[in-house]
Each structure stands twice: as structure tokens, then as C-alpha cells.
PyMOL commands that place a pseudoatom at each C-alpha (Angstrom):
pseudoatom trace, name=CA, resn=MET, resi=1, chain=A, elem=C, hetatm=0, pos=[3.959, 20.931, 10.973]
pseudoatom trace, name=CA, resn=ASP, resi=2, chain=A, elem=C, hetatm=0, pos=[5.811, 20.671, 7.658]
pseudoatom trace, name=CA, resn=VAL, resi=3, chain=A, elem=C, hetatm=0, pos=[5.536, 17.138, 6.302]
pseudoatom trace, name=CA, resn=LYS, resi=4, chain=A, elem=C, hetatm=0, pos=[7.408, 16.338, 3.098]
pseudoatom trace, name=CA, resn=ILE, resi=5, chain=A, elem=C, hetatm=0, pos=[4.695, 14.631, 1.093]
pseudoatom trace, name=CA, resn=GLU, resi=6, chain=A, elem=C, hetatm=0, pos=[3.455, 15.157, -2.458]
pseudoatom trace, name=CA, resn=GLN, resi=7, chain=A, elem=C, hetatm=0, pos=[1.471, 18.398, -2.730]
pseudoatom trace, name=CA, resn=SER, resi=8, chain=A, elem=C, hetatm=0, pos=[-1.933, 17.026, -3.786]
pseudoatom trace, name=CA, resn=TRP, resi=9, chain=A, elem=C, hetatm=0, pos=[-1.944, 14.732, -0.741]
pseudoatom trace, name=CA, resn=LYS, resi=10, chain=A, elem=C, hetatm=0, pos=[-0.554, 17.428, 1.510]
pseudoatom trace, name=CA, resn=GLU, resi=11, chain=A, elem=C, hetatm=0, pos=[-3.466, 19.715, 0.673]
pseudoatom trace, name=CA, resn=ARG, resi=12, chain=A, elem=C, hetatm=0, pos=[-6.047, 17.057, 1.524]
pseudoatom trace, name=CA, resn=LEU, resi=13, chain=A, elem=C, hetatm=0, pos=[-4.323, 15.651, 4.606]
pseudoatom trace, name=CA, resn=SER, resi=14, chain=A, elem=C, hetatm=0, pos=[-3.065, 18.897, 6.130]
pseudoatom trace, name=CA, resn=GLY, resi=15, chain=A, elem=C, hetatm=0, pos=[-5.639, 18.663, 8.916]
pseudoatom trace, name=CA, resn=GLU, resi=16, chain=A, elem=C, hetatm=0, pos=[-4.152, 15.346, 10.057]
pseudoatom trace, name=CA, resn=PHE, resi=17, chain=A, elem=C, hetatm=0, pos=[-0.673, 16.823, 10.308]
pseudoatom trace, name=CA, resn=GLU, resi=18, chain=A, elem=C, hetatm=0, pos=[-1.912, 19.416, 12.792]
pseudoatom trace, name=CA, resn=LYS, resi=19, chain=A, elem=C, hetatm=0, pos=[-3.521, 16.927, 15.186]
pseudoatom trace, name=CA, resn=PRO, resi=20, chain=A, elem=C, hetatm=0, pos=[-1.835, 16.011, 18.492]
pseudoatom trace, name=CA, resn=TYR, resi=21, chain=A, elem=C, hetatm=0, pos=[-1.548, 12.322, 17.589]
pseudoatom trace, name=CA, resn=PHE, resi=22, chain=A, elem=C, hetatm=0, pos=[0.505, 13.151, 14.494]
pseudoatom trace, name=CA, resn=THR, resi=23, chain=A, elem=C, hetatm=0, pos=[2.833, 15.368, 16.507]
pseudoatom trace, name=CA, resn=GLU, resi=24, chain=A, elem=C, hetatm=0, pos=[3.389, 12.498, 18.937]
pseudoatom trace, name=CA, resn=LEU, resi=25, chain=A, elem=C, hetatm=0, pos=[3.871, 10.068, 16.042]
pseudoatom trace, name=CA, resn=THR, resi=26, chain=A, elem=C, hetatm=0, pos=[6.456, 12.345, 14.432]
pseudoatom trace, name=CA, resn=GLU, resi=27, chain=A, elem=C, hetatm=0, pos=[8.399, 12.639, 17.674]
pseudoatom trace, name=CA, resn=PHE, resi=28, chain=A, elem=C, hetatm=0, pos=[8.379, 8.874, 18.124]
pseudoatom trace, name=CA, resn=VAL, resi=29, chain=A, elem=C, hetatm=0, pos=[9.517, 8.164, 14.562]
pseudoatom trace, name=CA, resn=ARG, resi=30, chain=A, elem=C, hetatm=0, pos=[12.283, 10.767, 14.714]
pseudoatom trace, name=CA, resn=SER, resi=31, chain=A, elem=C, hetatm=0, pos=[13.612, 9.303, 17.953]
pseudoatom trace, name=CA, resn=GLU, resi=32, chain=A, elem=C, hetatm=0, pos=[13.560, 5.805, 16.442]
pseudoatom trace, name=CA, resn=TYR, resi=33, chain=A, elem=C, hetatm=0, pos=[15.585, 6.893, 13.411]
pseudoatom trace, name=CA, resn=LYS, resi=34, chain=A, elem=C, hetatm=0, pos=[18.146, 8.464, 15.756]
pseudoatom trace, name=CA, resn=THR, resi=35, chain=A, elem=C, hetatm=0, pos=[18.545, 5.461, 18.054]
pseudoatom trace, name=CA, resn=ALA, resi=36, chain=A, elem=C, hetatm=0, pos=[17.831, 2.387, 15.884]
pseudoatom trace, name=CA, resn=THR, resi=37, chain=A, elem=C, hetatm=0, pos=[17.844, 1.084, 12.336]
pseudoatom trace, name=CA, resn=VAL, resi=38, chain=A, elem=C, hetatm=0, pos=[14.436, 1.846, 10.850]
pseudoatom trace, name=CA, resn=TYR, resi=39, chain=A, elem=C, hetatm=0, pos=[12.946, 0.992, 7.473]
pseudoatom trace, name=CA, resn=PRO, resi=40, chain=A, elem=C, hetatm=0, pos=[12.300, 2.389, 4.953]
pseudoatom trace, name=CA, resn=PRO, resi=41, chain=A, elem=C, hetatm=0, pos=[14.938, 5.143, 4.766]
pseudoatom trace, name=CA, resn=ALA, resi=42, chain=A, elem=C, hetatm=0, pos=[13.408, 8.346, 6.140]
pseudoatom trace, name=CA, resn=ARG, resi=43, chain=A, elem=C, hetatm=0, pos=[13.228, 10.066, 2.757]
pseudoatom trace, name=CA, resn=GLN, resi=44, chain=A, elem=C, hetatm=0, pos=[11.094, 7.177, 1.432]
pseudoatom trace, name=CA, resn=ILE, resi=45, chain=A, elem=C, hetatm=0, pos=[8.437, 7.058, 4.176]
pseudoatom trace, name=CA, resn=PHE, resi=46, chain=A, elem=C, hetatm=0, pos=[5.863, 8.752, 1.945]
pseudoatom trace, name=CA, resn=ASN, resi=47, chain=A, elem=C, hetatm=0, pos=[6.940, 7.141, -1.342]
pseudoatom trace, name=CA, resn=ALA, resi=48, chain=A, elem=C, hetatm=0, pos=[3.475, 5.666, -1.929]
pseudoatom trace, name=CA, resn=PHE, resi=49, chain=A, elem=C, hetatm=0, pos=[2.070, 9.195, -2.133]
pseudoatom trace, name=CA, resn=ASP, resi=50, chain=A, elem=C, hetatm=0, pos=[5.014, 10.669, -4.028]
pseudoatom trace, name=CA, resn=PHE, resi=51, chain=A, elem=C, hetatm=0, pos=[4.735, 8.093, -6.829]
pseudoatom trace, name=CA, resn=CYS, resi=52, chain=A, elem=C, hetatm=0, pos=[0.915, 8.128, -6.995]
pseudoatom trace, name=CA, resn=THR, resi=53, chain=A, elem=C, hetatm=0, pos=[-0.730, 11.544, -6.730]
pseudoatom trace, name=CA, resn=PHE, resi=54, chain=A, elem=C, hetatm=0, pos=[-4.266, 11.948, -5.411]
pseudoatom trace, name=CA, resn=ASP, resi=55, chain=A, elem=C, hetatm=0, pos=[-5.640, 12.811, -8.855]
pseudoatom trace, name=CA, resn=ALA, resi=56, chain=A, elem=C, hetatm=0, pos=[-3.855, 9.897, -10.548]
pseudoatom trace, name=CA, resn=CYS, resi=57, chain=A, elem=C, hetatm=0, pos=[-4.944, 7.300, -7.988]
pseudoatom trace, name=CA, resn=LYS, resi=58, chain=A, elem=C, hetatm=0, pos=[-7.327, 4.667, -9.381]
pseudoatom trace, name=CA, resn=VAL, resi=59, chain=A, elem=C, hetatm=0, pos=[-6.347, 1.497, -7.478]
pseudoatom trace, name=CA, resn=VAL, resi=60, chain=A, elem=C, hetatm=0, pos=[-5.504, 1.076, -3.783]
pseudoatom trace, name=CA, resn=ILE, resi=61, chain=A, elem=C, hetatm=0, pos=[-3.672, -1.980, -2.411]
pseudoatom trace, name=CA, resn=LEU, resi=62, chain=A, elem=C, hetatm=0, pos=[-3.447, -2.171, 1.373]
pseudoatom trace, name=CA, resn=GLY, resi=63, chain=A, elem=C, hetatm=0, pos=[-0.531, -3.755, 3.199]
pseudoatom trace, name=CA, resn=GLN, resi=64, chain=A, elem=C, hetatm=0, pos=[0.238, -3.893, 6.905]
pseudoatom trace, name=CA, resn=ASP, resi=65, chain=A, elem=C, hetatm=0, pos=[3.894, -3.300, 7.855]
pseudoatom trace, name=CA, resn=PRO, resi=66, chain=A, elem=C, hetatm=0, pos=[6.945, -2.407, 5.781]
pseudoatom trace, name=CA, resn=TYR, resi=67, chain=A, elem=C, hetatm=0, pos=[9.423, -5.235, 5.292]
pseudoatom trace, name=CA, resn=HIS, resi=68, chain=A, elem=C, hetatm=0, pos=[11.906, -5.229, 8.177]
pseudoatom trace, name=CA, resn=GLY, resi=69, chain=A, elem=C, hetatm=0, pos=[14.954, -6.771, 6.467]
pseudoatom trace, name=CA, resn=PRO, resi=70, chain=A, elem=C, hetatm=0, pos=[17.952, -4.866, 5.044]
pseudoatom trace, name=CA, resn=GLY, resi=71, chain=A, elem=C, hetatm=0, pos=[17.362, -3.120, 1.715]
pseudoatom trace, name=CA, resn=GLN, resi=72, chain=A, elem=C, hetatm=0, pos=[13.807, -4.379, 1.236]
pseudoatom trace, name=CA, resn=ALA, resi=73, chain=A, elem=C, hetatm=0, pos=[11.342, -1.615, 2.159]
pseudoatom trace, name=CA, resn=HIS, resi=74, chain=A, elem=C, hetatm=0, pos=[11.153, 1.562, 0.111]
pseudoatom trace, name=CA, resn=GLY, resi=75, chain=A, elem=C, hetatm=0, pos=[7.749, 2.956, 0.992]
pseudoatom trace, name=CA, resn=LEU, resi=76, chain=A, elem=C, hetatm=0, pos=[5.488, 0.888, -1.263]
pseudoatom trace, name=CA, resn=CYS, resi=77, chain=A, elem=C, hetatm=0, pos=[3.573, -2.056, 0.191]
pseudoatom trace, name=CA, resn=PHE, resi=78, chain=A, elem=C, hetatm=0, pos=[4.619, -5.514, -1.055]
pseudoatom trace, name=CA, resn=SER, resi=79, chain=A, elem=C, hetatm=0, pos=[7.391, -3.907, -3.164]
pseudoatom trace, name=CA, resn=VAL, resi=80, chain=A, elem=C, hetatm=0, pos=[11.151, -4.355, -2.782]
pseudoatom trace, name=CA, resn=ASN, resi=81, chain=A, elem=C, hetatm=0, pos=[14.092, -2.521, -4.278]
pseudoatom trace, name=CA, resn=ASP, resi=82, chain=A, elem=C, hetatm=0, pos=[15.711, -3.719, -7.501]
pseudoatom trace, name=CA, resn=GLY, resi=83, chain=A, elem=C, hetatm=0, pos=[18.181, -6.509, -6.870]
pseudoatom trace, name=CA, resn=VAL, resi=84, chain=A, elem=C, hetatm=0, pos=[16.498, -7.643, -3.642]
pseudoatom trace, name=CA, resn=ARG, resi=85, chain=A, elem=C, hetatm=0, pos=[15.140, -11.173, -3.404]
pseudoatom trace, name=CA, resn=MET, resi=86, chain=A, elem=C, hetatm=0, pos=[11.349, -11.207, -3.642]
pseudoatom trace, name=CA, resn=PRO, resi=87, chain=A, elem=C, hetatm=0, pos=[9.550, -12.080, -0.387]
pseudoatom trace, name=CA, resn=PRO, resi=88, chain=A, elem=C, hetatm=0, pos=[7.122, -15.030, -0.586]
pseudoatom trace, name=CA, resn=SER, resi=89, chain=A, elem=C, hetatm=0, pos=[3.980, -12.854, -0.631]
pseudoatom trace, name=CA, resn=LEU, resi=90, chain=A, elem=C, hetatm=0, pos=[5.247, -10.932, -3.641]
pseudoatom trace, name=CA, resn=VAL, resi=91, chain=A, elem=C, hetatm=0, pos=[6.180, -14.174, -5.402]
pseudoatom trace, name=CA, resn=ASN, resi=92, chain=A, elem=C, hetatm=0, pos=[2.593, -15.340, -4.938]
pseudoatom trace, name=CA, resn=ILE, resi=93, chain=A, elem=C, hetatm=0, pos=[1.266, -12.034, -6.279]
pseudoatom trace, name=CA, resn=PHE, resi=94, chain=A, elem=C, hetatm=0, pos=[3.288, -12.474, -9.460]
pseudoatom trace, name=CA, resn=LYS, resi=95, chain=A, elem=C, hetatm=0, pos=[2.250, -16.134, -9.746]
pseudoatom trace, name=CA, resn=GLU, resi=96, chain=A, elem=C, hetatm=0, pos=[-1.378, -15.022, -9.715]
pseudoatom trace, name=CA, resn=ILE, resi=97, chain=A, elem=C, hetatm=0, pos=[-0.703, -12.321, -12.321]
pseudoatom trace, name=CA, resn=GLN, resi=98, chain=A, elem=C, hetatm=0, pos=[1.032, -14.924, -14.473]
pseudoatom trace, name=CA, resn=THR, resi=99, chain=A, elem=C, hetatm=0, pos=[-2.010, -17.209, -14.304]
pseudoatom trace, name=CA, resn=ASP, resi=100, chain=A, elem=C, hetatm=0, pos=[-4.587, -14.431, -14.548]
pseudoatom trace, name=CA, resn=LEU, resi=101, chain=A, elem=C, hetatm=0, pos=[-3.059, -12.373, -17.346]
pseudoatom trace, name=CA, resn=GLY, resi=102, chain=A, elem=C, hetatm=0, pos=[-0.456, -14.667, -18.907]
pseudoatom trace, name=CA, resn=LYS, resi=103, chain=A, elem=C, hetatm=0, pos=[2.364, -12.273, -18.077]
pseudoatom trace, name=CA, resn=PRO, resi=104, chain=A, elem=C, hetatm=0, pos=[5.903, -13.590, -17.603]
pseudoatom trace, name=CA, resn=PHE, resi=105, chain=A, elem=C, hetatm=0, pos=[7.429, -13.527, -14.137]
pseudoatom trace, name=CA, resn=PRO, resi=106, chain=A, elem=C, hetatm=0, pos=[9.259, -10.166, -13.772]
pseudoatom trace, name=CA, resn=PRO, resi=107, chain=A, elem=C, hetatm=0, pos=[12.973, -9.931, -12.989]
pseudoatom trace, name=CA, resn=SER, resi=108, chain=A, elem=C, hetatm=0, pos=[12.430, -7.414, -10.177]
pseudoatom trace, name=CA, resn=GLY, resi=109, chain=A, elem=C, hetatm=0, pos=[9.985, -7.014, -7.295]
pseudoatom trace, name=CA, resn=ASN, resi=110, chain=A, elem=C, hetatm=0, pos=[10.080, -3.225, -7.571]
pseudoatom trace, name=CA, resn=LEU, resi=111, chain=A, elem=C, hetatm=0, pos=[6.478, -2.021, -7.976]
pseudoatom trace, name=CA, resn=GLU, resi=112, chain=A, elem=C, hetatm=0, pos=[7.235, 1.626, -8.698]
pseudoatom trace, name=CA, resn=ARG, resi=113, chain=A, elem=C, hetatm=0, pos=[5.899, 1.028, -12.217]
pseudoatom trace, name=CA, resn=TRP, resi=114, chain=A, elem=C, hetatm=0, pos=[2.487, 0.191, -10.726]
pseudoatom trace, name=CA, resn=ALA, resi=115, chain=A, elem=C, hetatm=0, pos=[2.530, 3.285, -8.525]
pseudoatom trace, name=CA, resn=LYS, resi=116, chain=A, elem=C, hetatm=0, pos=[3.346, 5.528, -11.473]
pseudoatom trace, name=CA, resn=GLN, resi=117, chain=A, elem=C, hetatm=0, pos=[0.224, 4.202, -13.245]
pseudoatom trace, name=CA, resn=GLY, resi=118, chain=A, elem=C, hetatm=0, pos=[-2.072, 5.173, -10.373]
pseudoatom trace, name=CA, resn=VAL, resi=119, chain=A, elem=C, hetatm=0, pos=[-1.790, 2.295, -7.888]
pseudoatom trace, name=CA, resn=LEU, resi=120, chain=A, elem=C, hetatm=0, pos=[-1.489, 3.534, -4.301]
pseudoatom trace, name=CA, resn=LEU, resi=121, chain=A, elem=C, hetatm=0, pos=[0.586, 0.892, -2.501]
pseudoatom trace, name=CA, resn=LEU, resi=122, chain=A, elem=C, hetatm=0, pos=[-0.301, 1.825, 1.065]
pseudoatom trace, name=CA, resn=ASN, resi=123, chain=A, elem=C, hetatm=0, pos=[0.927, 0.139, 4.207]
pseudoatom trace, name=CA, resn=ALA, resi=124, chain=A, elem=C, hetatm=0, pos=[-1.141, 0.700, 7.349]
pseudoatom trace, name=CA, resn=THR, resi=125, chain=A, elem=C, hetatm=0, pos=[2.077, 1.437, 9.248]
pseudoatom trace, name=CA, resn=LEU, resi=126, chain=A, elem=C, hetatm=0, pos=[4.680, 3.402, 7.313]
pseudoatom trace, name=CA, resn=THR, resi=127, chain=A, elem=C, hetatm=0, pos=[7.806, 2.602, 9.362]
pseudoatom trace, name=CA, resn=VAL, resi=128, chain=A, elem=C, hetatm=0, pos=[9.268, -0.357, 11.250]
pseudoatom trace, name=CA, resn=ARG, resi=129, chain=A, elem=C, hetatm=0, pos=[12.342, -1.104, 13.351]
pseudoatom trace, name=CA, resn=ALA, resi=130, chain=A, elem=C, hetatm=0, pos=[14.835, -3.457, 11.686]
pseudoatom trace, name=CA, resn=GLY, resi=131, chain=A, elem=C, hetatm=0, pos=[14.117, -7.103, 12.433]
pseudoatom trace, name=CA, resn=ALA, resi=132, chain=A, elem=C, hetatm=0, pos=[11.075, -6.289, 14.552]
pseudoatom trace, name=CA, resn=ALA, resi=133, chain=A, elem=C, hetatm=0, pos=[7.805, -6.774, 12.699]
pseudoatom trace, name=CA, resn=GLY, resi=134, chain=A, elem=C, hetatm=0, pos=[4.987, -4.656, 14.101]
pseudoatom trace, name=CA, resn=SER, resi=135, chain=A, elem=C, hetatm=0, pos=[7.324, -2.526, 16.203]
pseudoatom trace, name=CA, resn=HIS, resi=136, chain=A, elem=C, hetatm=0, pos=[5.779, 0.755, 15.010]
pseudoatom trace, name=CA, resn=GLN, resi=137, chain=A, elem=C, hetatm=0, pos=[2.175, -0.359, 15.195]
pseudoatom trace, name=CA, resn=ASN, resi=138, chain=A, elem=C, hetatm=0, pos=[-0.256, 1.493, 17.481]
pseudoatom trace, name=CA, resn=LYS, resi=139, chain=A, elem=C, hetatm=0, pos=[1.856, 4.654, 17.466]
pseudoatom trace, name=CA, resn=GLY, resi=140, chain=A, elem=C, hetatm=0, pos=[-0.462, 6.690, 15.229]
pseudoatom trace, name=CA, resn=TRP, resi=141, chain=A, elem=C, hetatm=0, pos=[0.289, 5.516, 11.718]
pseudoatom trace, name=CA, resn=GLU, resi=142, chain=A, elem=C, hetatm=0, pos=[-2.926, 3.480, 11.533]
pseudoatom trace, name=CA, resn=ARG, resi=143, chain=A, elem=C, hetatm=0, pos=[-5.005, 6.551, 12.367]
pseudoatom trace, name=CA, resn=PHE, resi=144, chain=A, elem=C, hetatm=0, pos=[-3.240, 8.495, 9.631]
pseudoatom trace, name=CA, resn=THR, resi=145, chain=A, elem=C, hetatm=0, pos=[-3.691, 5.801, 6.988]
pseudoatom trace, name=CA, resn=ASP, resi=146, chain=A, elem=C, hetatm=0, pos=[-7.353, 5.375, 7.996]
pseudoatom trace, name=CA, resn=ALA, resi=147, chain=A, elem=C, hetatm=0, pos=[-7.728, 9.074, 7.207]
pseudoatom trace, name=CA, resn=VAL, resi=148, chain=A, elem=C, hetatm=0, pos=[-6.059, 8.510, 3.823]
pseudoatom trace, name=CA, resn=ILE, resi=149, chain=A, elem=C, hetatm=0, pos=[-8.499, 5.712, 2.953]
pseudoatom trace, name=CA, resn=LYS, resi=150, chain=A, elem=C, hetatm=0, pos=[-11.489, 7.780, 4.060]
pseudoatom trace, name=CA, resn=CYS, resi=151, chain=A, elem=C, hetatm=0, pos=[-10.243, 10.757, 2.028]
pseudoatom trace, name=CA, resn=ILE, resi=152, chain=A, elem=C, hetatm=0, pos=[-10.034, 8.605, -1.104]
pseudoatom trace, name=CA, resn=SER, resi=153, chain=A, elem=C, hetatm=0, pos=[-13.414, 7.011, -0.412]
pseudoatom trace, name=CA, resn=ASP, resi=154, chain=A, elem=C, hetatm=0, pos=[-15.157, 10.349, 0.186]
pseudoatom trace, name=CA, resn=ASP, resi=155, chain=A, elem=C, hetatm=0, pos=[-13.481, 12.533, -2.439]
pseudoatom trace, name=CA, resn=LYS, resi=156, chain=A, elem=C, hetatm=0, pos=[-12.995, 10.169, -5.380]
pseudoatom trace, name=CA, resn=SER, resi=157, chain=A, elem=C, hetatm=0, pos=[-15.213, 7.681, -7.208]
pseudoatom trace, name=CA, resn=ASN, resi=158, chain=A, elem=C, hetatm=0, pos=[-14.768, 4.390, -9.040]
pseudoatom trace, name=CA, resn=ILE, resi=159, chain=A, elem=C, hetatm=0, pos=[-11.573, 3.385, -7.226]
pseudoatom trace, name=CA, resn=VAL, resi=160, chain=A, elem=C, hetatm=0, pos=[-10.596, -0.290, -7.086]
pseudoatom trace, name=CA, resn=PHE, resi=161, chain=A, elem=C, hetatm=0, pos=[-9.676, -1.316, -3.533]
pseudoatom trace, name=CA, resn=MET, resi=162, chain=A, elem=C, hetatm=0, pos=[-7.766, -4.590, -3.259]
pseudoatom trace, name=CA, resn=LEU, resi=163, chain=A, elem=C, hetatm=0, pos=[-8.196, -5.902, 0.285]
pseudoatom trace, name=CA, resn=TRP, resi=164, chain=A, elem=C, hetatm=0, pos=[-6.092, -8.997, 0.878]
pseudoatom trace, name=CA, resn=GLY, resi=165, chain=A, elem=C, hetatm=0, pos=[-6.436, -10.693, 4.247]
pseudoatom trace, name=CA, resn=ARG, resi=166, chain=A, elem=C, hetatm=0, pos=[-8.503, -9.947, 7.339]
pseudoatom trace, name=CA, resn=TYR, resi=167, chain=A, elem=C, hetatm=0, pos=[-6.390, -6.990, 8.425]
pseudoatom trace, name=CA, resn=ALA, resi=168, chain=A, elem=C, hetatm=0, pos=[-6.823, -5.116, 5.136]
pseudoatom trace, name=CA, resn=GLN, resi=169, chain=A, elem=C, hetatm=0, pos=[-10.509, -5.978, 5.001]
pseudoatom trace, name=CA, resn=ASP, resi=170, chain=A, elem=C, hetatm=0, pos=[-11.097, -4.629, 8.512]
pseudoatom trace, name=CA, resn=LYS, resi=171, chain=A, elem=C, hetatm=0, pos=[-9.156, -1.479, 7.667]
pseudoatom trace, name=CA, resn=GLY, resi=172, chain=A, elem=C, hetatm=0, pos=[-11.268, -1.034, 4.543]
pseudoatom trace, name=CA, resn=SER, resi=173, chain=A, elem=C, hetatm=0, pos=[-14.486, -0.868, 6.551]
pseudoatom trace, name=CA, resn=VAL, resi=174, chain=A, elem=C, hetatm=0, pos=[-14.622, 2.943, 6.073]
pseudoatom trace, name=CA, resn=ILE, resi=175, chain=A, elem=C, hetatm=0, pos=[-14.858, 2.618, 2.271]
pseudoatom trace, name=CA, resn=ASN, resi=176, chain=A, elem=C, hetatm=0, pos=[-18.135, 3.634, 0.629]
pseudoatom trace, name=CA, resn=THR, resi=177, chain=A, elem=C, hetatm=0, pos=[-18.951, 0.436, -1.259]
pseudoatom trace, name=CA, resn=ALA, resi=178, chain=A, elem=C, hetatm=0, pos=[-21.573, 2.195, -3.379]
pseudoatom trace, name=CA, resn=SER, resi=179, chain=A, elem=C, hetatm=0, pos=[-18.949, 4.466, -4.955]
pseudoatom trace, name=CA, resn=HIS, resi=180, chain=A, elem=C, hetatm=0, pos=[-16.051, 2.061, -5.369]
pseudoatom trace, name=CA, resn=HIS, resi=181, chain=A, elem=C, hetatm=0, pos=[-15.157, -1.478, -6.429]
pseudoatom trace, name=CA, resn=ILE, resi=182, chain=A, elem=C, hetatm=0, pos=[-13.981, -3.764, -3.608]
pseudoatom trace, name=CA, resn=LEU, resi=183, chain=A, elem=C, hetatm=0, pos=[-11.968, -6.921, -4.312]
pseudoatom trace, name=CA, resn=LYS, resi=184, chain=A, elem=C, hetatm=0, pos=[-11.383, -9.218, -1.336]
pseudoatom trace, name=CA, resn=ALA, resi=185, chain=A, elem=C, hetatm=0, pos=[-9.177, -12.285, -1.030]
pseudoatom trace, name=CA, resn=LYS, resi=186, chain=A, elem=C, hetatm=0, pos=[-6.987, -14.096, 1.430]
pseudoatom trace, name=CA, resn=HIS, resi=187, chain=A, elem=C, hetatm=0, pos=[-3.540, -12.597, 2.008]
pseudoatom trace, name=CA, resn=PRO, resi=188, chain=A, elem=C, hetatm=0, pos=[-0.957, -13.741, -0.580]
pseudoatom trace, name=CA, resn=SER, resi=189, chain=A, elem=C, hetatm=0, pos=[1.498, -14.939, 2.092]
pseudoatom trace, name=CA, resn=PRO, resi=190, chain=A, elem=C, hetatm=0, pos=[2.196, -18.701, 1.879]
pseudoatom trace, name=CA, resn=MET, resi=191, chain=A, elem=C, hetatm=0, pos=[0.569, -19.235, 5.292]
pseudoatom trace, name=CA, resn=SER, resi=192, chain=A, elem=C, hetatm=0, pos=[-2.832, -18.248, 3.913]
pseudoatom trace, name=CA, resn=ALA, resi=193, chain=A, elem=C, hetatm=0, pos=[-2.538, -18.405, 0.119]
pseudoatom trace, name=CA, resn=ASN, resi=194, chain=A, elem=C, hetatm=0, pos=[-1.614, -22.065, -0.091]
pseudoatom trace, name=CA, resn=GLY, resi=195, chain=A, elem=C, hetatm=0, pos=[-4.797, -23.069, 1.696]
pseudoatom trace, name=CA, resn=GLY, resi=196, chain=A, elem=C, hetatm=0, pos=[-6.989, -21.577, -1.028]
pseudoatom trace, name=CA, resn=GLY, resi=197, chain=A, elem=C, hetatm=0, pos=[-8.568, -18.171, -1.366]
pseudoatom trace, name=CA, resn=TRP, resi=198, chain=A, elem=C, hetatm=0, pos=[-5.722, -16.345, -3.091]
pseudoatom trace, name=CA, resn=PHE, resi=199, chain=A, elem=C, hetatm=0, pos=[-4.784, -18.227, -6.248]
pseudoatom trace, name=CA, resn=GLY, resi=200, chain=A, elem=C, hetatm=0, pos=[-7.454, -18.058, -8.903]
pseudoatom trace, name=CA, resn=THR, resi=201, chain=A, elem=C, hetatm=0, pos=[-9.103, -14.886, -7.600]
pseudoatom trace, name=CA, resn=ARG, resi=202, chain=A, elem=C, hetatm=0, pos=[-8.223, -13.019, -10.836]
pseudoatom trace, name=CA, resn=HIS, resi=203, chain=A, elem=C, hetatm=0, pos=[-8.138, -9.670, -9.076]
pseudoatom trace, name=CA, resn=PHE, resi=204, chain=A, elem=C, hetatm=0, pos=[-5.808, -8.116, -11.623]
pseudoatom trace, name=CA, resn=SER, resi=205, chain=A, elem=C, hetatm=0, pos=[-7.972, -8.790, -14.653]
pseudoatom trace, name=CA, resn=GLN, resi=206, chain=A, elem=C, hetatm=0, pos=[-11.080, -7.875, -12.653]
pseudoatom trace, name=CA, resn=ALA, resi=207, chain=A, elem=C, hetatm=0, pos=[-9.529, -4.546, -11.667]
pseudoatom trace, name=CA, resn=ASN, resi=208, chain=A, elem=C, hetatm=0, pos=[-8.699, -3.746, -15.281]
pseudoatom trace, name=CA, resn=GLU, resi=209, chain=A, elem=C, hetatm=0, pos=[-12.146, -4.727, -16.508]
pseudoatom trace, name=CA, resn=TYR, resi=210, chain=A, elem=C, hetatm=0, pos=[-13.709, -2.371, -13.980]
pseudoatom trace, name=CA, resn=LEU, resi=211, chain=A, elem=C, hetatm=0, pos=[-11.355, 0.501, -14.833]
pseudoatom trace, name=CA, resn=VAL, resi=212, chain=A, elem=C, hetatm=0, pos=[-12.069, 0.135, -18.545]
pseudoatom trace, name=CA, resn=SER, resi=213, chain=A, elem=C, hetatm=0, pos=[-15.814, 0.061, -17.828]
pseudoatom trace, name=CA, resn=LYS, resi=214, chain=A, elem=C, hetatm=0, pos=[-15.422, 3.461, -16.138]
pseudoatom trace, name=CA, resn=GLY, resi=215, chain=A, elem=C, hetatm=0, pos=[-13.431, 4.945, -19.009]
pseudoatom trace, name=CA, resn=LYS, resi=216, chain=A, elem=C, hetatm=0, pos=[-10.057, 4.635, -17.293]
pseudoatom trace, name=CA, resn=GLU, resi=217, chain=A, elem=C, hetatm=0, pos=[-6.802, 3.211, -18.589]
pseudoatom trace, name=CA, resn=PRO, resi=218, chain=A, elem=C, hetatm=0, pos=[-6.124, -0.334, -17.325]
pseudoatom trace, name=CA, resn=ILE, resi=219, chain=A, elem=C, hetatm=0, pos=[-3.018, -1.065, -15.276]
pseudoatom trace, name=CA, resn=GLU, resi=220, chain=A, elem=C, hetatm=0, pos=[-0.073, -2.760, -16.956]
pseudoatom trace, name=CA, resn=TRP, resi=221, chain=A, elem=C, hetatm=0, pos=[0.473, -5.298, -14.177]
for i in range(1, 221): cmd.bond("trace and resi %d" % i, "trace and resi %d" % (i + 1))
show_as sticks, trace
zoom trace
């Protein structure tokens, strides 16, 4: 099966694309795009991989579902297109960066600049039906993204994994903790962040300190 994904990822994940579950997933997703409004736009499904190659990857942030409102999702977890109002979770992410690193609040919630520096912004599920959170869960995407995480864990070293919330932490159970740096916190959504466990975690400065200690360039958050 020919999947349009960046070449370095395609080489490492080609075995997944040939498995029956991925064929079934592809058929399901194609039918959804034909009969419903689905986000992100089809050409942006694999944006996380297209902006952050396998070799360039040095940080992984795990999300769950793409945003399901108009114009929001573009294939990078937590990120929205330029000109789109920031969702509350992203606002809280930037509040923490502001406190942690003293950076001013950005004008846009577009995180492509992170991805281009080596941050893989990976949702567990890569598509969603408009207005229906979780509508494409348990169709095969989670198995695929588990394989992505395992590939990174097994074939790279000294990666920073940012696992925010129980879902991301459970999904990160396949990571080899001896080879990588794991940062855990509550999810930045207001429902969990405002009760403590998100603000003050200083994940962004911690990530950069670790990268520098391994001879890597820090991320300009």
C-alpha cells in the first residue's frame, strides 16, 4: 500500500502499512472523508511526520485526538492553524512556557516551528469526524501510533518524551526508560491543569537541559 508519508518514516514503518489492520483503517478513513466532514484535511493527516523526520526527532509530545472544530486541526497535536483561536489546553501550555522560560505569549497557536526543530507532535488517533470527539478511535490508528512510539524507543536514544495525562502515560508504556528521558504531568486541559500537576512542572526547561546534556540543540519553545 502506498502511503504518502515522509520517506524516513516510510522506510521504518513500511511493515505496518502492509498489515491487515492498516488496510482496514485506510478503507474506513477513505469512506469517512467521502461521506462526512473529517479533520484534519486528508493531505495533512501525516503532517507530524512530514515536518519532523525520523533522524531530526529529539522530542515527542503525545496527544489523543485531533481537534474536531472547523479550521483547527492540521496534523500536529495541540497545534492550530494561524488565525484560529487557541484552545484552552494550548493556552495553558503557553502559560507554562511563559512562567518556565520567561517567553512572551505567542500570537499564534501554530506549532509547526516546534516540529521543524525536531518535536514530533503525535496524536494517538490521526483523524476525527467533525464535531464528534473520539469518533475515529479504536479503528486502528492507536495500533499504528503505538508502532511509531516503539520504533522511536527502539531505534533512537536520548529522546525526550512528554507524557501529559493518564492516556499519554499509558500509551508511553512501551518506551525504554533506560534509553530516553520521560517527563510526566497532568494534562494541560483546564479540567485537570487547574487542580495542580500541570503548572510549575517546568517540562520545557527540563527538556532543553536534557538535550544540551546529550550534545543536542535545545528547542526554541
